[in-house]
Structures are given as structure tokens and as C-alpha cells.
N, C-alpha and C positions, 0 to 999 in steps of 0.2 A: 488184286490187292490184298495183302496178307497183313492184319494185325499181329503184333508179336506180344506174345503172353509173359515175357520175361526181357528186361532189359540187359542187352548182350552184355555179358562180364568180359568178353574179350575185347571190347573197345578200349583202346587207348585212353588213359586217363588225361586229364587236361595238361598235366605237367609235360608227360610225354609229347602230346600233340605241340606242343611249342618247339620241339627239337624239330631238326632237319628230317625229313623223311630218308629212310635208307634207300640207297640204290637196288632196284631189283633187276632191272634191265635197261642199258642205257641206249638210248636211241640219238642219233647224230642230229646235230643243229641243222637248220637248212643251209645249203652251200651257198657262197658267193663266190664272186671273182671271175678270173679270167676264163677258168675251165666251163662254167655255166654260161658266160655270155659267149663262148665260142660256139658250144653245142646249141644254144638258141639261135644264133646267128645263122649257123649251117641249116637248122631246119628252117627258118624263114626264107632262106634263100631257095629252097627247095619247094616252096608252097606256090601252087596257082592261086590266082585272085580268087576264084570260087572257093578253095580252101581256107583261105585267109577270111572270108565272109563267114564260114562256117565256123570258124574258131573265136567267133566275138558274139556268139548267142548259143543258147541253149534251150531245149523244148522237151527234153527226153527224160528229165529227172535228174540231170548230171548237173555238177555245178561248172567246171572247167570241161570245156568239150572233148569228146572223143575225135580222133583223127587217124583212122586206121593207116592211111598211106603213110603217116609218119610214126606209126606203133605206139600212137597215144591213146590210152585207155580211157580217158576221161576220169572225172573225180565226182564224188557224192559228199553233200554236205548236210549237216542235220542242225535241226535249231534244238535246244537254245539254253536260256540264262538258268533253269531249275532243273535242268537233266537233258540228258539225250534223248531227244524225241524221234523214235522209230515207229512209223505206222500211226496206230493210234493210241501207244504207250509209252511208257519211259524204259530205255533199255537198262539203265543201272539204278544210280542213286537218285533220288529227289532231294535236290539241294534246297537250302533257304534263298530267298529271294536276293538278287543283287543289292536291293536297298538294305537287307540284313548283311550283306557282306560289307557294304560300306560302313554300315554301323560299328563294325569290328574294329575300325582305323587300323587294319593290321596287313602289313606287307606280306607276313607270313601266312596268314590265311589267305590272302588273294593268290600267292603263288601256290598255295595247295590245293585251293580250288580250281586254279588253271592246270595243274598238273593232273589232277583226279578226273575232271571232265574231257580234258584231252585225252587221256589213257582209256576212258571209257568210249569215245568216239573211235578211236584206233579198233578198240575191240567190237565195235558195233559194225565194223567194215566199212566207215566213212573216212574222208580225208580232211574234212574241213568242219569247224564248229562256228556255227553264226552267233558268235559272241566275241567280246561284251558289248553291251549297250552303254554308251557314253554321253548321252543327252543328259539334260539338267532338271532337277526337281523346280522347275519355274513356278508351277501351279500346284495346288494340291488336288486339283480337278483331273490331272493327267492319268488316264487309264493305265498305262504302262510304266508309272513310276517303279512299280516293282521289279523291271527290268534294267534299271539304271544304276550305275555304279558311282556315279559323281556327287549323290544328293544335291545340294543346293550348292556346292564351294567348285571351282574349277581346279583348283590346287589337290584337293583330295582325290579328285578323278584322275589328276595328272600324276598321282602316285600310285593309285591301285589299279589303272588302266593297263599300264605296261608289265605291272607285276602278273595280272592275270595273263595276258597275252604270252608273256615269258614262259609261263607255265605251260598252256596250251601247246605252244610250238617247240617246247623241250621234249614232247612225246613225239614229234614228227608229224603232226597236225596243224594245219592252218586255222588261222584266227581270222574274224572278220570284225573291224571296229563299225559300229553302227549306232545311230542314222546321221549321215553327215548332211545336213546341220541344221539345227534350230527346228528340230522334229520334237517338240516339247510338249504338245497335246495331241489327243486322238482325233477329237470334235472336228469332223471336216477336214480331215488330214491330206486328202488329194487335192484338194481345191485351195486350201488356204494358202494366202501369200503372207509371209512374215516381214513385215517392215523393221528393220534393226540396223544402227548405224555400226560402221566398222570397227570403231573402239569397243563397242559394247560385244561385238563378235569375237573380237580377238581376246578381250580379257575374260569374259564369263564363258562362253559357248564353246571356243576353240582349244583351250588349254590341255583338256582331257585326249582330244584326238591329237594335237601336236606332241604331246609327250609320250602317247602311245606310238607315233610314227617314230619320233626320232630315239626313243629309248627301248623299243621292242621290236620294229620293223615288221609289222604286220604283214601277213601276206596278202590281205584284201581291206579294202574300205567299203563300205555300203553306203551310197549315196541315199538321200531323204525323199519322200513323196512330195513334200510340200515345197511351196515356191519360197524363196529368201529374195527380198527385193526385187520382186518382178519376174525372177527365174526359176524353173523348177529346180529341184538340188541336184538332180542328175543331167542339168541342162546348164550349169553356170561354169563357164570357162574361167572365170575369175576365182571361184571357190575351189575347182578341182585342179585344173592345170596351172593356173596362176599361184595360189597358195598351197595347196596339198602337194602337188608333184613339184611345182617350182621351187617355192621358198622354203619348203620343208624337207624336199628330197626324197620324197616316197618313191619307193621302186616297185610296190606291189601292182596290184590290179584294183580298178573300181568297178564294182558291180553295181547294176541297178538294184534297187528295192523292188519288190515283186511285180514287175510290169509297170514300172514307175516313169518309161520314157515315153514323153508325149510327141515328141519332136526328133526324129533320128538325125537330122544333121547337127541340130543344137547339141544334143547327147554327143555325138560322136566328136564335133568340134571341142567340146568342153573337156572332154577327157574320160568318158564313162566307157570302160573297155569291154564291157560283158552286158549284153541284154537277157535278162532271164525274169522268171523261168519259161516263157512263151515264147520267146524269140520274135514279138509282135513288131518291134520297131526296125531293127537291123535286118530285114528282109532282102534277099538277093536283088528284087527289082528295084529297091530302095536304093540299096547299096551301090550297085551298079550305076545308078544315074547319078548318084552322090561322087562316086570317085571320078568317072569320066567328064563330069561338069566340072570337078575341081572343086566342089563345095567341102569334099572331105580329101585333102590331098594323100597321096599315097604314103607320105612319112607320117602323116597321123593315122592310117590304118595300119602302117608297120607298127607303129609305137604299142597300140593295143595288142596286136598279135604277140609282139615282143613280150608284154607284160605277162600274157597269159601263159606263153609258153616258159617264160623264167618261173612262174610260180609251179609248174609241172617239175621242171628239170631241178630247179634248187630243193626240191624236197625229193626227188628220187621217183616221183612218179610216172615218169617216161619211161624207167626200167620195170615197171611193174607196180602194182598195187599191195599194199599188205594184206595178209589173210585175215579174215575175221577169226576171233577166237572165242573160248568161253568166257563168261563173265566172271571177273574176278571181284567181289565186293569190297574187298577190304578198304582200299584205297578211297573208293567213293563213300562209304560208310563213316570212316574217320574225318574225312573233310566235311561232311554233312552235319556230324556232330559237333565237331570243333566250331564252325563257323556259326551253328545256332547256340553254343555255349557263349560267344563271344559276342554276338550280335544283339541278342536281348536287351533293350534298356531297361533300367529300372528308373522310371520318372519321378515317383514319389515313394516314400516309406516313413508314414507317421503312426502315432500312437491311436488306437482305436478303442477298444474295451479296456486296455490297459493304459491309459493316460499317455504319458509321455514316451513310454516305451516303445519303439518301433514295431508294427506287427510283422515285419518280415525280419529275419527268417522264421518259418514255423517250425515249430518242434515236430519230430517225427512220428510223435503218438497224437498229433493234432486231429480232430474231429473237423471234416472240411465237406461243405457241400459245394458241389460244381454246377455252375449254370452255362447254358449255351452248347450248341451244336458244333462249335468248332472245338471244342474241348472232346468230343466224344467221337466225332467221325475222322475218315482219314485225313491227314494233313492237307490243307488246300492249297491251290494256286490260282492263279488269275486265268480268264480265259484267253485265248489266241495261242500263238507261238510258244508262250511261256507256260502252257498248260503241261503239268508232270504229275500223272497221278502216280503215287508212289507204289512200289511193287511188296514193300514191307515196311511196317511203320511202328510206331508207339504214339498212342494218342495222349492227349495230356491227363485224361482221367486215368489212364492206365500208368502212366508215369507217376502220377501221384498216389495211386495206390500201390505199387511195386516198392516205392521208396518209404511208405509208411510201416509202422511196425504192425499194422494190423490192415489188411486191405479193406475190412469193414468198415473203418473210420472215415473214408472216403465214398460219398455217395452222390450220384448223379441226379438233379430233380428234373424227374420228367413232365412234371407240369407246367415247365417253362421251356420245353422244346418246340422247335418249329421244324422239325424233321417230317416230312411229307410220309416218310415210311412208316412212321410211329404214331401219326396222329389218330386220335380215337373218334369214331362216327358213329352215329346209332341211326336206325330208320326210325321215324315217327311213329309213335305209339299213343294210344290213350293215356296210359298210365307208365311212370317210370320202370314197373315190373313188366309192361308188355314191350319193352324197346328190344329191337335186336341190332346187332353190329352191323354196320356197314351203310353205304348210301345208295340209293336208287339213282341208275345209270341210264340215259336215253340217249341213243347214238343215231345220227341223222345223216343221212346221204345229201345233205345240201347244206349251205352257210347260214340258212335263215331258222334253224331250229323249226322247220314247219313240216306240216303232215305227220304221217305216222312214223314213229321211229321204226328204224331198220332193226334195232335191238334195245330190247329193255331188260335191264338184269340188277340184281345187287352186286356193288363193289364193296371189297374190303377197305378200300381208302382211293386216294387219286394220286398216283404217281407213276404215271403212263409214260413210257419210253417206247415212241413209235418206231425206231430204228430197230430195237430187239424185238417189238411188239407185245411187251409184256407190262404189266402193273404189278409191282412187286411191291409188298408192304408187310409189315409185323405180323398182321392178321392173314396174310395169305395172298396167293399171286393168281392172278388172270391174264389171260392171252386174248389177241384179238381174233373175234371168231364172229362171223356175221356181218361185220360191217369194214368199210376200208377208210381208215383215216387220211384221205388224200387231201393235200392243200389246194384250196379252192373248191372243195366238194363236201365238207365235212363239219359238222358242228355236234355238241353233245351238252345235256344238261344233267347236272348232278344235285340231287336234293337229299338233305338229311338234317340230323339234330346234333347239337353238343350239348354236355352237360358238364359246365365246368366244376372244378375241385377247389377253386379260390375264389373268393369274391372280389371283384374289382375290373380295371380295365383289361381288354384282351385285344390281342393282335391276330389277324387273318393275313395269309400271304399265299399269293398265286404266282407260279412261274410257268408260262405257255409261250408256245410260237405261234400267237395269234389275237385275236382280240378277246376280251373276257369282261363280264361283270359279277360282281358278288355281292349277295345281300345276306345280312344277318338280323335275323328276327324281322324281316320286312323292309329292313332300312338298307339303302344301297351304302356299301362300305368301300368296294373299289369298282373303278370304271376305267379300261384301259382300251384304248382303240386298234392295238396291236401294229401300230406305224413302226417300223424299224428303225433304229437310231444311229444306223452306220451305213456306209455305203458299199462295202466289200463283205468283211467277216461279220455277219450280224448276230449278236446275242440276244437270247431270250433272257431279258433281264427280269428280276422277281420285283413283284409290286406288293407293296403291304398297305392293310387298312386297320384302323385301332376303332374301336366298339367303345361304347359308354360302360358304364359300370354293369357287369353281369353277375348274378348272385350263384355262389356254389351250391350246386345241387339241383339247378333250375333246368328247364329245357328250354333250347333257344334253335329255331329253324335257320336252315342254311340252304343258300341255292346259288349254284354257280353256273353261268351260261357260257359258253366258248365258241368261238367261230374260227375255224382253220381257213383263215381267207387268204393267206400267202405262204409261199413256200422259201422265202427269202431267208429265213433263218437257218443258221449254221450248226448242225447236228453233232459234231464233234469239237475237240480243243476245249471242251468245258461247256459247251452249248447243249441245247437239247431241242429234238423234235418231240414235243410231246405236251403234257399239262400235268401239272403238281400243285396241289392244295394242302396247307396245313394251318394249324392254329394254336395258340399258347396264351398263358396268362403273363400279362405284365405285372400284376400284383404279386408279391412276395408272400409265399407261405408263412405262418407265424411260426412254423418249426424252424425256419432258417436261424432263428433267436438262440437256439440250443447250441448250435456249432461254434467252435473255436473259430473257425474263418471260413468266408464264402467266396470261392474262386469264380469270377464271372469273365466268361469268353466272349468276347464281341469283335466285330468288325466285319470285314468284307472277304468275299471269295469270287470264284468264276460266276456267281449269280449277279455280281455288281460291278466289277470292274476287269479290265482286260483290253486287247487291242480292237481298234475300231471305234470305241466311245470312251468318254470321259464319266466321270463318277462324281457324285456329290460328297462334300466334305463330311456333312453330318454322316453318323451312323445310320444304317438302315433299321428297318423293322422296329423302330421306336425303342431301339436299345437304350438310348440314354434315359428314357423314361423308367425302363425297367432296371436299370442300375440306380437310379435315385430312389426307387421303390425298395429294393434290396438294401441299400445303406440306412434305410430308415429301422429296419428290422434288426440289421447287424452292423456293429459298428466297425467290426474287422472285415470290411468288403475290400477283397483285391481283385482290381480289374487287369484284365490282359486284352491287349487291342492287336487285333490282325490285320494285315492288309499291305497293299504295297508301300502306302505310306501312313502317317498319322490321320486320324480321323477329328473331328471337333469333338471336345471332352470339357461340355459345359458341368459335367458332374464330378470334376477334378476336386474341387474343395470339398465333396461330400464323403469320397472314400478315403480309406486308410492308406492304400498302396494302389499305385499304377505301374503297369508294364507295358513297353511296346516291343512286340515279339514277332511283327512284320509277317512274312510267310516263313515259318523256320523250320520247314523240311521235313523229311522222313522221321527224324529222331527229336525234331522240336519238343514231343511230348517229354521226352527224356529230360533234355536239356532245360526247359522250363520247371520240371520238378525238381531238378538239382538246385536251381536257383531259389527256389520259394523255400526248400528244406534248407537253403545254406551250404549244401554240399559243394556248390560253385558259386564264387564270389562274382556278382555281375559286373561285366566290364565294357557292356555296349555303350558307346556315345551317340548321341544323334548326330547325323549327316545332314539334317535339315532343322530349321526352325518350326516349332509347334504355335501356330497362332491362336488366338483365343476364337475367331471367327475367320471364314474365308475372306471376308472385306477387309480384315487386317492385313492381309498379304501386300506387299508392294505392286504384285502383278494383277490386281484387281483392278484397277483403272482401266486395264487394256483388255482384260478378261474376268469381268464381274459374274457372270451365271454362265452355266453351260447352254443354257437356252439362246445365249447370243449367237452359237455356232450350229445348234440341233434345235431350233425353235418348234416345240411340240412334236420333237421326236421325227421331223421329216427332213428326210436327206435331199428329197427333191428341192425342197424350198432353198436349202444351202447352197444347192448347186446352182441356181438360179438369181437368187438375192445377193447382189455384189456385197451388202453389209456383213454376210456372214463368210466371205471370202478375203477379208482383210484382217489381219492382227498387228497392231503395234506394239513392239516392246518398249514402250514409253517409259518405263522404268530406268531403263539403260543399264547402267552397270550396279544400279542400287537394287538389285536381286535379292532376296534371301535375307539373312541376318544384315548385310549392307542397308537394306532398305528400311528394316525396322530401327537400325541404329540411326539413319538419317531423319526418320521420322521422330525419334524419341519416343517410340511405342515399345513398350514392355510386352514380349510375348508370353504365352502360358510356360513355354519350356523353350530356353535358348539354345541356339546352336552348339553343339558340342558338348552340352551337357549330358548327365547321367550320373546315378547315386552307386556306391557301393557299400558294402558291409563294414567297411573299415574307412579310416581316414588318411588323407595325405597332407602334407605342407610342403612349400616350395620357398627356396631361400637361396641364397648368394649368388644372385645372376651375375656373370660376369661374361664381357666380350673378347674374343682373342686380340681384339683390335678396336678402336673407338672409331677408327677412320676406315671406309672403304675405298680401296683402290680398284681402278679398273682391270677387271680380269681376275680379282682375288674372291676369295671366300672366307666369311668371317664364321667364327663359331661361337656360339651362344650357349653358356655351360650354367648349369645351376645344379642345386641339389634337392633331390627328391626324396622324403621320408613318409614311411608308413607308419603314422602315429597310432594306429589301431590295433586290434587284437587278432586280426585275420589276415593271412596273405592274399594278395590281391594284385591286378592290373591297374594302374592308371594311364590316362591318355593325355601326355602333358602336351600342351598346344602353343604354338608361337603366332603371334600376330604383329604386324607390321603397321605402324600409325605414321603417316606422313605429319610433320609438323607443319610444312607450309606447302600448298600444292598451287602449281600454275593452273592445273585444270580441277575441276569439280571431281573429288576421289572418295571413296568410302572413308569412313571413321578409321576403320581397322580392317584388314584382310588376313586370311590365314595363309603362312607362309612355310610352315614346319609343324611336325608334331612327331612324337615318339611314344610307343606303347610300351610301359616299364613294368616287368613283375617285380614285386617287393615281398620280402616276409614281413610278417610283424615286427615293427621295431626297426627293420632295415631302411638304411639310407644308399641312394645311388647318386653319382653324378652322372648326368645327362647331358648330352651334348646334340643340339640342332644347328645345321648350317643354314647360313643365309648369304645371297651373293647379290649382284646389282639387278638380275631379273626378279629379286623378291621385292625389290624396291620400284619396280618400273611400271609405267600406265602405257597404254600404246597411244602414239603422236601420230594420228590419222594424216596428218598433212606432210608428215616426214617419211611416213610408210616404215616407221622403226619403234622399237622400245625407248622410250625415254625415261631417264633418270636424272631428276632436278636436283640442284644442288641443295645442301641445307641438312637439317637434322631429322631423322626419324627414330620412334620410338620402338624399341622392341620389347614387345608385351608378351610375358609368358603366366599360364594358368590352366587351369581345369576346363574350361568352356569361354565363349566369347563373351559370357556375362561377367565370368571370374578370373580376372587377370591381376595377381597380387604383384608380381615382378616386372619390374620395368628398366631398361637401359636405354642409352643414347648412341645412336650410330650416325657419324656424319659424313656427307659425300662434298667433298671440298669443290670439286667442279662438275658439272652437267655430264651426262654421258648419254650417247645413242647406241642401242645394240641392234644389230641385225635381225631381222625375223627369221633369217634362215640360221644364222650360227648360233644364237641364243638358245637357251633350252628352258623350259618351264621349272626344271629341277637343278638344285645345285649338284655339284659333282659327287659327293657322298651318296646322294640318293640314287643317281644314274646307276651305281654300282648296286644299292641295296635293291633295286627291283629285279636285277638280273637273276635266272635261274641257273645255279651252277649244273654242269653237265651231269655231274653225279646225283643229283636228285630226280633226273627222269627215271622211269620203271617201265 
């Protein structure tokens, strides 16, 4: 990783990034038609039964299998959503999270991201990108919310999903829409049985997949780990063959999630075409028996082979694979910066020291204090397959310094840092003058800290990485010598002293792949038993403890005992094998009062969220306490929240400004600084609702606490206890803002909201027709005016409210939006289309989309809570729409999500 000391001046400005990318190298779109089917048919006719079996499974690192007898080389696929993951690193750019992309509400940005990551996938020598993720933000606990493009609204995913896929596939790279379906939490994901009614599936959880299939023809769909209504996602004939391939006409192949097939016959009959990556289910012995017994008829087997062959032939991979090329960073850099600029959401901007005058934007000569390691360290990403360490980057501290008239105006407050590499420790002494730096370390060749230590020595800190064999800190580095930190045969004790520089409460943090206890001044502060909290990719999550009031200048003893009792922890993709310890002040130093503003970077990273486990809604590390303390000292406190989704914000009414930066990618530091100084007008809008507490979300009744599915962190209990294996989507279609509306509960920040440095007004709403006829599209047209003094983007949103419904329906639902750029004082006429599907609900009894006769309110505004315009649209007679021929997107949007051939490079 390489921090950048200067913001690249060659990067395009925001205005240029809004234009179409110039073609550099045009790649042919996937081929279709008789020529492809003829070649596939000829290949299939010449395959033996054994070869067919070999072509529906992989276990050699490939995605589509190789078949030398047919001249097929096999393909390679890479993860994933924040960058092209090759080996243990990122091949090209580190992109903002998919949740940040969702917050752009921009078809252009979605296409640009798809084009860039598809291009880098091709440059890296692969043929498939395992993206996009189209699951829903059902719960704030989901550890993989960062990876999903839909936010909490199916229409938003229905627009952005195909835009991303069209971008990826325009580069001659196959996309994979995942995880089909209802894979909306990580806790107990392999065993969880989701109970959800058909209407809720169709209206909330399927539209992103349906639209992606119908409007971008993805090469593949990945089925999910979990069960849906008693059947595993990869073993549901109804969901795969019935809906996906049958009703929606999906022509690509369905791959299993990693080793997610439990029963070969069920998966084969259901329509799962590829058993990957270990070929554990579709073995020769099993498949011969299933085919000869006709439990898997030959036509079912042939359909799988045909789909996998079609994916090879339609992309030309049967004639050879593209040659990897040297990395060209320009396109990835531009896309990463553009998404960050448009995805960061300004939630609050009020007066602090200056009374009614909003604190943002900051003047270029402002004296700024920065708190939080997320602002100083390399841009974060979540644990698991979305882990994407940046190759080059701009930190938030660096961005603020570079855009200030004097870099010395921006200071990082080290006393509030929890970085284990910079934590300051002392060896115990009789007087402060006798103190020496470091901690006493005792390393034992057992897990009980018993007997004589194998090695006793002084360490500069505790930042052990057992994979590299190093303990690297700002005070020096040491290596493993004289001891072996083997799992199940190792323990360690660290003792030392801390001397606070600020009086008040302090926080201590430990991250380790085992059990540990921490005492501060003889009092137990942390006690963790080391039990893994996931069943497959096990993350070593950080644990924090808070002390009472510590006095500046006083000495306090610290003792950490660690037992490496298990080897289950995953050492890569953001995980660690090792142990780290740090401490920091939660109290704000008085010197903060002298700054013009204090920027506080808080949130989550790979230490807390990602694949395999869910995450608390509250901020970690007692960050909420710290924010409240800082705001008491400096009224111009600006909080920047990071993570895959929002966190609880009990401090919201105490600070002057708040922004949600998500995981902003390699140039997030530049984008954030540009927004804070006003060089860029913020235009991100929330793709989710931010509730006041986790209990306020509509899904809390079914998923109230993470402990429901990971009690005391024990996966073994989750595997054997039936109550841990069932989850009811009892809120039905009333998920997200729909549920808040139904309950009449005001969230902290509503869906679709986000502030700007200018103001907009809406007026003159007109419908092209007051009546909607079958097969017609009605255009809602209105005037949008920038009434402020700065140019900017507004996201105009259209919601439909049924006046009277035959079934219980949400108060309103998003059915259209447009991101519009306006100069100061400029007005534009904006048009958003609606059609019959925009008004419909799913009638399970009829197996069709139902539009009731009556009046529908077409509401337009800036968020789900601010809709000043309304018009009436009437349907004279009830309509039923086929699940096959109807489309989640009105016709104009189907065209808008396409990527013209000239944009490929």
C-alpha cells in the first residue's frame, strides 16, 4: 500500500466525470443467436457422459471447467465488490463499497463502476467478476451490507443492478448476480431457514435480480447458502427453474455459492448448473447413480452442460482467453473518485460556534483537528471477499491537509488514537523518571501460561502478525525467536504501564485469534473466551473495554493474558493470526476548543464487519461516548461515519454536522476533503433509512439481537439449536421505510434524504395522461430549480401511493428517480416514467402482478419524507401482468441502463 502525498491533478473534475467515457478499445458484447446455439449443440453432441459430469463442477481454481477434448480452456473468476481481488491483494483500484454506489442514485456511476471493474478483471487475466451483490438491507446487523447495491429498496436495485452488469459485460467479462435469494444476514448463514411469503419475495427481494436478468442478461447467477421456506437456495426448483429460468427466461448458468450444495439430486433437479469451487456434490459416483436411476433425467443434465457451454461460446472463450495486460489505472481511479464524490451523504449541517450559520463548508484556511484512525490509516474495507487493500490512496487527514492553504492547519490528535502500532507503553518503574518504553512479554509453550516462559523479553508494543512473524510498531519491530505461537500450544502475558495525557475515561482494545483477558490497574476490563462467531470464514474481531476516570500524568498498570487455543481464525481477507493491543483517551483534550472545527472519523472496518458474522448497530470502541465528549469542548464537531451501512447515532443532536462516508475507497480522503471544504457539493442520498435504535427497525421483531443466531458467539450451538436456524420475515413487504411509514415512526434520517450546499424547489407537476391504459407509459413532468448560490446535483424521487388497495400495501413506494445537475439559479424540466408495473402488487393466488382499478397518488420530492408535489393517476379497470413479460423498469429506463458499445475500452 502506498499513501499518496499529493492529490493527483490529472484526475478528471466532477463535471468531466459526468460525461460518457471516451472509447479506447471496443469489446464485442456477448454473442447470441443461432450461431452460438449451433456451436453449443455440436459440442454437446460430441461429449461423453463422463465429460458432461466434468463440465458441471470445478475444483481446480477455475470457474467454468476446462475440457481439453473440446478445446475449452476453462475460465477464472475474481471477487468482488470493492476491487479485483487477486491472491491476497487488490489488482487495480480500491472502489467505494456497493452501499456507497447505491447512495449515488446514479445510473452513470453504476455503469462507470461496472466498466472499470470489468476492464481491470480482464487486465488481471480473469474472465468473470463475481459481482454485483443484489441482496437487501433488511437489517442493520448484516455483516455484508457493504457489498449490496439495492439498499433497502427493490426499485433502486432494479435500476443500478443491470447498469453495473451491463458495464462489466460490455468489457467482455462475465458478471455474476448474487446471492439468490433472501441471503440478508450472515449470522448462521449456512443453516438458516428463512420463512418468507411469496408476495414479499416478489415485491421486495426479487426485483433487483429480475431486472438484472431481464435488462442485462447476466452470464450467471449465484444461489445462496441459506434455506428459503425449507429448501436451500441452491436446491429450490421453484426459485431456480420455476422463477429464474422459467418465468424470467434466464439463459445463463446458476453457480452454487462456495460449496453450498447439500444434496446433489435436489440441486441438480432445482437447476444449479455448476458445483463450485470444490466439486463436493456433483461427483462421478453420485451423478452416475442419479442419471442411471433417472433421478436426474438426461435432459436436465444436458441443460446444465448447455448453459455452461453457452457462457463459454457467447463470450468467445472457446476460441481462447484474453491475454493479461499491464494495469492501466486511469479508468479505475476515475470511477473510484467519482463514486466517492457522489456517494458521501451529508446528513446534518447546522450552526456550531457561528450560531445559525452552517459549519460546512469549511474555509480553506480553517484550523482543523482530526480524530480517529479511520482518517489516518489506509482506506478500510470489510472482512471477507470484499476485502480490498488499496495499492495507492489518499487518507482523510492527507486530503484535508492538501486542500488547506497550510498543511500545518490540520492536526491529527494522537492521544485519541487506537492504533496498536503507535500505542505508547512503559515498563513499570519506581518513579516516572525511571520508566523505560515497552512492555514485558512472556511467551509460553502451552495454553495455560504455566511453567517457565520459553522467552521473556521487552516488546515495543503488541501488534503481532504471526503469519509474517513480526511485531511492528512505531517504537520498533521484533520477530518470532525462541518461541512458536502454534495454535493449541501457545500463550503469552504482557505487562506494562500507561501514562495518560488527558484526564478522563479511557478505552482499551484487543484483537486476537484466541482467548484473552485484560486488567487495567488491577481491574478486569476485558474478558473474551475466544469462541469463534462464524462457521466458515472466522474473523478475529476486536473487543474494547472502558475504564473509569484516569488522571493525566499518573501511572496505571496493564496486564494482558492471551491463549491461542484454536486455529479456526481466518488470517487473510482482513483477518489476523496474532494479537494486538492499544489504548486511547475518550476524554477530549482542552486544546480542541482552539480549533475552527474538529473532524471525527468513526465507524467500522474489517475488525468488526464482513463476511461470516453480523455486526452490532452501535459504534464500536465507545466512539459515541468520545463524540459526545468532543462536542462539549468544540461546538464545531463534524462526524464522519464509515462502514457498510449506518450505525446508531445517539450523538446526532450534539454535533454541528454529520456525514455518512460508507467505505469511500482509495480516494475517499480526497472526496471527503473536497466536500468538507466545499470544492464539491455533496449529492449522496440515503439508500437506507437510519433508525434511532436497532429496535426501531421493522425487522427487529424477527431479528432483535445478533445473539439470537450466534448465542455467546458459539456456532456449534447455532448448528444444533433449532431456534437458531429459523428466521421469519414477519414484517412482510413492510421493510425499511415502508415499515417506518406503517408504524408512524419517525426515523433519525429518512430514506432518500441527504443535504446539499444549495437549495432546490419543485413545481408544476404534470402527467402526460391522467389515466393509465394497458401497455402504456405515463410521464410525470415537473420543474426543478436550484434556488441557491452553488451548482449541484439533486436526486428527484417519485413515489406511488395507492388510494385504495384490495390488500395491505405500503403507504408509498419508490418507483422512479432522476439525478439532475443544476447550475445556481437554473431550472430544468424533469421527466420520470411510470407504467402499470409501477402500480402493481404481486397476487400470489393468481401468480401474476395485479393493478387494482382506482386512483393512485404520484408524489415527487427530495426524499421519502419530503414530497411536495402530488398528482392523481387513474386506472379505469383492473389489470393483471405476467411475471414473465412484465418488467420492473418502465421502457425508458430499460434503455437508460444499457451501455453503448462505444463506452467499452
